[in-house]
C-alpha positions as CSV (number, residue, x, y, z in Angstrom):
1,M,53.3,-7.9,104.9
2,Q,51.9,-10.2,102.6
3,G,50.1,-8.2,100.0
4,E,51.8,-5.1,100.0
5,T,53.7,-4.2,97.0
6,A,56.6,-1.5,96.7
7,P,55.5,1.7,96.0
8,T,56.4,2.8,92.4
9,D,56.5,6.2,90.7
10,T,53.9,6.7,88.2
11,P,55.2,7.3,84.8
12,S,54.8,10.7,83.4
13,P,53.2,10.9,80.1
14,E,55.4,11.6,77.3
15,P,54.8,14.8,75.1
16,T,53.1,14.1,72.1
17,P,55.0,15.2,68.6
18,V,52.8,18.2,68.3
19,E,53.6,19.6,71.5
20,Q,57.3,18.9,70.8
21,A,57.0,21.1,67.7
22,W,54.9,23.6,69.3
23,N,57.4,24.1,71.8
24,L,60.7,24.0,69.3
25,A,58.8,27.0,67.4
26,E,60.3,30.2,67.5
27,D,58.4,33.4,68.8
28,A,56.7,35.2,66.0
29,P,58.7,38.3,65.7
30,E,56.6,41.8,66.3
31,E,55.9,44.2,63.7
32,S,58.1,47.2,64.5
33,S,56.7,51.0,63.7
34,V,58.3,54.5,64.1
35,A,59.3,54.4,67.7
36,A,58.7,58.1,68.0
37,A,55.0,57.6,66.9
38,E,54.4,54.9,69.4
39,G,55.7,56.9,72.6
40,I,53.3,59.6,70.9
41,K,50.5,57.4,70.6
42,E,51.0,56.2,73.9
43,A,51.2,59.8,75.5
44,V,48.3,61.4,73.7
45,S,45.9,58.1,74.5
46,G,45.8,58.0,77.9
47,G,45.5,62.0,78.3
48,N,42.1,62.2,76.1
49,E,39.8,59.3,75.0
50,T,38.5,61.0,72.2
51,V,42.1,61.9,70.8
52,G,42.9,58.4,71.8
53,S,40.3,57.0,69.4
54,V,41.3,59.5,66.5
55,V,44.9,58.1,67.0
56,D,43.6,54.4,67.3
57,G,41.6,55.1,63.9
58,L,45.0,56.3,62.2
59,D,47.0,53.9,63.5
60,A,44.7,51.0,62.3
61,L,45.1,52.2,58.7
62,A,48.7,50.9,57.9
63,F,50.6,48.8,55.6
64,S,53.1,45.6,56.6
65,M,56.3,45.3,54.6
66,G,57.7,42.3,56.4
67,D,58.4,43.2,60.2
68,I,57.9,46.9,59.3
69,R,54.5,48.2,59.9
70,I,53.5,51.8,58.8
71,S,50.6,53.4,59.6
72,V,48.9,57.0,58.6
73,F,50.0,58.2,62.0
74,D,53.4,57.2,61.9
75,V,53.5,59.2,58.5
76,L,52.0,62.4,59.8
77,I,54.1,62.0,62.7
78,V,57.5,61.5,60.9
79,A,56.2,64.5,58.3
80,V,55.4,66.9,61.5
81,I,59.0,65.9,62.9
82,V,60.8,66.5,59.7
83,M,59.1,70.2,59.2
84,G,59.7,70.9,62.6
85,V,63.2,70.3,62.6
86,L,63.5,72.0,59.2
87,F,62.0,74.9,60.1
88,G,63.7,75.6,63.6
89,A,67.0,74.9,61.8
90,W,66.1,77.3,59.4
91,L,65.0,79.8,61.8
92,I,67.7,79.6,64.2
93,S,70.5,79.7,61.5
94,K,68.7,82.9,60.4
95,L,68.5,84.3,64.0
96,A,72.4,83.4,64.0
97,R,73.3,84.8,60.7
98,R,71.6,88.2,61.8
99,G,73.2,88.3,65.2
100,V,76.4,88.0,63.8
101,R,75.8,90.9,61.6
102,R,74.8,92.7,64.5
103,F,76.5,92.0,67.6
104,T,79.9,91.5,66.2
105,K,83.2,93.7,64.8
106,F,84.0,91.3,62.0
107,D,84.4,92.8,58.5
108,D,82.3,91.5,55.5
109,T,84.4,88.4,54.9
110,Q,84.8,87.4,58.4
111,Q,81.0,87.8,58.6
112,L,80.4,86.0,55.5
113,L,82.8,83.2,56.9
114,A,80.9,82.9,60.5
115,E,77.8,82.9,58.9
116,K,78.7,79.8,57.0
117,I,80.5,78.1,59.7
118,L,77.5,78.8,62.0
119,T,74.8,77.3,59.3
120,I,77.1,74.3,59.1
121,I,76.9,73.8,62.8
122,V,73.1,74.3,62.9
123,W,72.1,71.9,59.8
124,A,74.5,69.2,61.2
125,A,72.9,69.5,65.0
126,A,69.5,69.4,63.4
127,F,70.1,66.3,61.6
128,F,71.1,64.3,64.2
129,L,68.1,65.9,66.3
130,G,65.8,64.5,63.9
131,I,67.8,61.1,63.8
132,D,67.1,61.0,67.5
133,L,63.6,62.0,67.5
134,L,62.1,59.5,64.9
135,G,64.2,56.6,66.8
136,I,66.4,55.8,63.9
137,D,69.1,53.1,65.1
138,L,71.9,54.0,62.6
139,T,73.7,50.8,63.7
140,A,70.9,49.0,61.7
141,L,72.6,50.6,58.4
142,A,76.2,49.4,59.5
143,V,75.5,47.0,57.2
144,F,75.4,49.4,54.0
145,S,77.6,52.1,55.5
146,G,80.4,51.0,52.8
147,A,78.6,51.2,50.0
148,F,76.4,54.0,50.9
149,G,79.4,56.3,52.3
150,L,81.4,55.4,48.8
151,A,78.6,56.5,46.5
152,I,77.8,59.6,48.6
153,G,81.7,60.3,48.4
154,F,81.6,60.3,44.7
155,G,78.5,61.6,43.9
156,L,79.1,64.9,46.5
157,Q,83.0,65.2,45.8
158,K,82.7,68.0,43.6
159,T,80.1,69.7,46.0
160,F,82.3,69.4,49.3
161,G,85.0,70.1,47.5
162,N,83.9,73.4,46.6
163,L,82.5,73.9,50.3
164,I,85.8,73.4,51.4
165,A,87.4,75.8,49.1
166,G,84.8,78.8,49.7
167,I,85.8,78.5,53.5
168,I,89.5,78.8,52.2
169,L,89.0,81.5,50.0
170,L,87.0,83.0,52.8
171,M,89.7,82.3,55.3
172,D,92.9,83.8,53.6
173,K,90.7,87.2,52.2
174,S,91.9,86.3,48.7
175,I,88.4,86.4,47.2
176,K,85.9,88.0,49.0
177,P,82.6,89.9,47.8
178,G,83.3,93.3,46.4
179,D,86.5,92.4,44.4
180,V,86.7,92.6,40.9
181,I,88.3,90.1,39.1
182,A,89.2,89.1,35.2
183,V,86.9,86.8,34.0
184,T,87.4,84.7,30.7
185,D,84.0,83.4,28.9
186,M,83.4,80.4,26.8
187,A,84.7,82.2,23.7
188,G,88.3,83.4,25.6
189,N,87.1,87.0,25.5
190,E,88.4,88.3,28.9
191,S,86.4,91.1,30.7
192,F,86.1,92.2,34.2
193,G,83.8,91.4,37.1
194,Q,82.6,92.0,40.6
195,I,82.2,89.5,43.2
196,R,78.5,89.8,44.3
197,K,78.4,86.5,46.3
198,I,80.3,83.8,47.5
199,G,78.0,80.7,48.1
200,V,78.3,76.6,48.7
201,R,79.1,75.8,45.6
202,A,80.4,78.4,43.5
203,V,81.1,82.5,43.4
204,S,79.0,85.0,41.3
205,V,80.5,87.4,39.7
206,T,78.8,90.0,37.9
207,T,80.3,92.1,34.7
208,R,79.6,95.7,33.5
209,D,76.9,94.2,31.5
210,Q,74.8,92.6,34.2
211,R,76.1,89.0,32.8
212,E,76.6,86.7,36.1
213,Y,79.1,84.3,35.7
214,L,78.7,81.3,38.3
215,I,82.3,80.1,38.8
216,P,83.0,77.2,41.4
217,N,85.0,77.8,44.3
218,E,87.1,74.9,43.6
219,N,88.3,76.9,40.2
220,L,89.2,80.0,41.8
221,M,91.6,78.1,44.4
222,I,93.2,75.7,42.4
223,N,93.7,78.5,39.1
224,Q,95.3,81.5,38.2
225,V,92.8,84.7,39.4
226,E,93.9,88.2,38.4
227,N,92.3,90.3,41.4
228,W,92.4,93.9,40.5
229,S,91.5,94.7,44.2
230,Y,93.3,92.3,46.5
231,S,95.5,94.2,48.6
232,S,94.5,97.8,46.7
233,K,91.5,98.9,44.6
234,N,93.7,101.5,42.9
235,V,94.2,100.3,38.9
236,R,96.6,101.9,36.5
237,M,94.7,102.1,33.1
238,Q,96.4,102.7,29.8
239,V,94.6,104.9,27.2
240,P,96.8,104.7,23.6
241,V,96.8,107.4,21.4
242,G,98.6,108.3,17.7
243,V,99.5,111.9,16.6
244,S,101.0,113.0,13.5
245,Y,105.0,113.0,12.7
246,E,104.3,116.9,11.8
247,A,102.8,117.5,15.1
248,D,104.6,119.2,17.9
249,M,105.3,116.6,20.2
250,K,105.8,118.4,23.6
251,L,102.3,120.2,23.1
252,A,101.0,116.8,22.5
253,E,102.1,115.2,25.5
254,E,100.9,118.5,27.7
255,L,97.5,118.1,25.9
256,M,97.4,114.3,26.8
257,L,98.1,115.2,30.3
258,E,95.2,118.1,30.5
259,A,92.9,115.6,29.5
260,A,93.5,112.8,31.8
261,K,93.7,115.0,34.7
262,S,89.8,116.8,33.6
263,C,88.8,113.1,34.2
264,E,86.8,113.1,37.4
265,R,87.6,109.8,38.5
266,V,91.3,109.6,37.5
267,L,93.4,110.4,41.1
268,K,95.2,113.5,41.0
269,A,98.0,111.2,43.3
270,P,99.7,109.0,41.8
271,P,99.5,111.7,38.8
272,P,99.0,110.6,35.3
273,T,101.9,110.4,33.0
274,V,102.2,110.1,28.9
275,W,105.0,107.6,27.4
276,M,106.0,107.5,23.8
277,S,105.4,103.9,23.2
278,E,106.7,103.7,19.5
279,Y,106.8,105.1,16.0
280,G,104.3,103.3,13.8
281,D,103.6,103.4,10.5
282,N,101.5,106.5,10.2
283,S,101.7,108.2,13.5
284,V,103.6,108.6,16.5
285,N,102.0,106.3,19.3
286,F,102.0,107.2,23.0
287,M,100.5,106.2,26.1
288,I,98.5,107.6,28.5
289,H,98.7,106.1,32.1
290,C,96.1,107.2,34.6
291,W,95.0,105.6,37.8
292,I,91.2,105.0,39.1
293,K,90.3,103.8,42.3
294,D,86.9,102.6,41.4
295,P,87.6,99.6,39.1
296,E,84.1,98.1,39.5
297,D,82.3,101.4,38.0
298,G,83.7,100.7,34.9
299,V,86.8,101.2,32.7
300,G,85.8,101.6,29.4
301,N,83.9,104.9,30.4
302,V,87.0,106.6,31.7
303,R,88.9,105.8,28.8
304,S,85.9,107.2,26.4
305,A,86.2,110.5,28.5
306,V,89.8,110.9,28.4
307,L,89.6,110.4,24.5
308,K,86.5,112.6,24.1
309,K,88.3,115.7,25.9
310,L,91.7,114.7,23.8
311,W,89.9,115.0,20.5
312,W,88.7,119.0,21.3
313,L,92.0,119.7,22.7
314,F,93.6,118.5,19.4
315,K,91.4,120.3,17.3
316,D,91.8,123.5,19.1
317,N,95.5,123.6,19.3
318,G,96.1,122.1,15.3
319,I,97.1,118.4,16.6
320,E,96.4,116.4,13.7
321,I,95.1,112.8,14.4
322,P,96.4,110.6,11.4
323,F,94.4,107.9,9.6
324,P,96.3,105.4,7.6
325,Q,97.9,106.2,4.1
326,R,99.2,104.4,1.5
327,D,101.0,105.2,-1.6
328,L,100.1,103.3,-5.0
329,H,102.4,102.7,-7.8
330,I,101.5,101.6,-10.7
331,R,103.7,99.8,-13.5
332,S,103.8,100.5,-17.2
333,S,102.7,98.2,-19.5
334,D,101.8,97.9,-23.1
335,Q,97.9,96.9,-22.3
336,L,97.8,99.8,-20.0
337,D,99.6,102.3,-22.6
338,R,96.6,100.9,-24.6
339,L,94.2,101.6,-22.2
340,L,95.3,105.3,-21.7
341,E,95.2,105.7,-25.3
342,I,91.4,104.2,-25.8
343,M,90.3,106.6,-23.1
344,A,91.9,109.6,-24.5
345,R,90.5,109.2,-28.2
346,E,86.9,108.8,-26.1
347,R,87.6,112.0,-24.1
348,V,88.4,114.1,-27.7
349,T,85.5,112.3,-29.4
350,K,83.1,113.2,-26.5
351,E,84.9,117.1,-26.7
């Protein structure tokens, strides 16, 4: 028909450059906060309006660092969770140790080993529970895990080494609480002490003069240790004695045995013995060998008791304890002769 035109599509208006830029822009990242705090905030706000308003007020006091937003409420929730987890782990480990001591038939060493293993398990579980409650994603630390693990490995190498060494010592029972071992101080003087405690890092050894040595567990495992009560608490001790060459040796030996047997801490079996050790410069030297079963109560006091008793026995029976003697020989000389003459003249003059 005349006057009719073919319909044409109405062209849509092209987007302005401002709209294109707006469409291409990325959405602004939302600020993240502590996951546990968000969950608790929603639960509390929905339950009570008054409490919800207080929570909102605490949550409003916040500061942002990049994509992370931390509020006062977040800090309080984290503190409560950390304190709760630490207190729960401490309480559970304490109850576990008490249960091991009360409801098991382990000896002291096995009890200590079980307590240490249970303590490690409880604190490891508490750590992962705290991580889960706080909503911390450990995969976010994957970038730093290598460097962080390397730093921890170098920093805590000795700590973990001593921890494992302490567990091994308790497992093979080579060192256990109550044992008496030889201890050498910084000056090289050797003394003995009793093991009081095997800790995570070190073994506590107390000597007779109440000095407490803290020896790393690793040192006791890799170094030579003199353990007086490893397989048995019986310890043989020596008491040196010297008598005169003019003394009755048979009687002197009998008196030494009598002095050793008179000490209460000396065992009757095996019985004390007396050996002649050498011919000394001034005396005939003997060695009294006697056995005790309680070295933790001291060794020097037993030696002192035996020597005191022997002193009076020797006095009563006429056995002489010699002292060092020296013969002095003076060679003659002209100056010595003149000196003697002068001394003789002065004596005559005075008379």
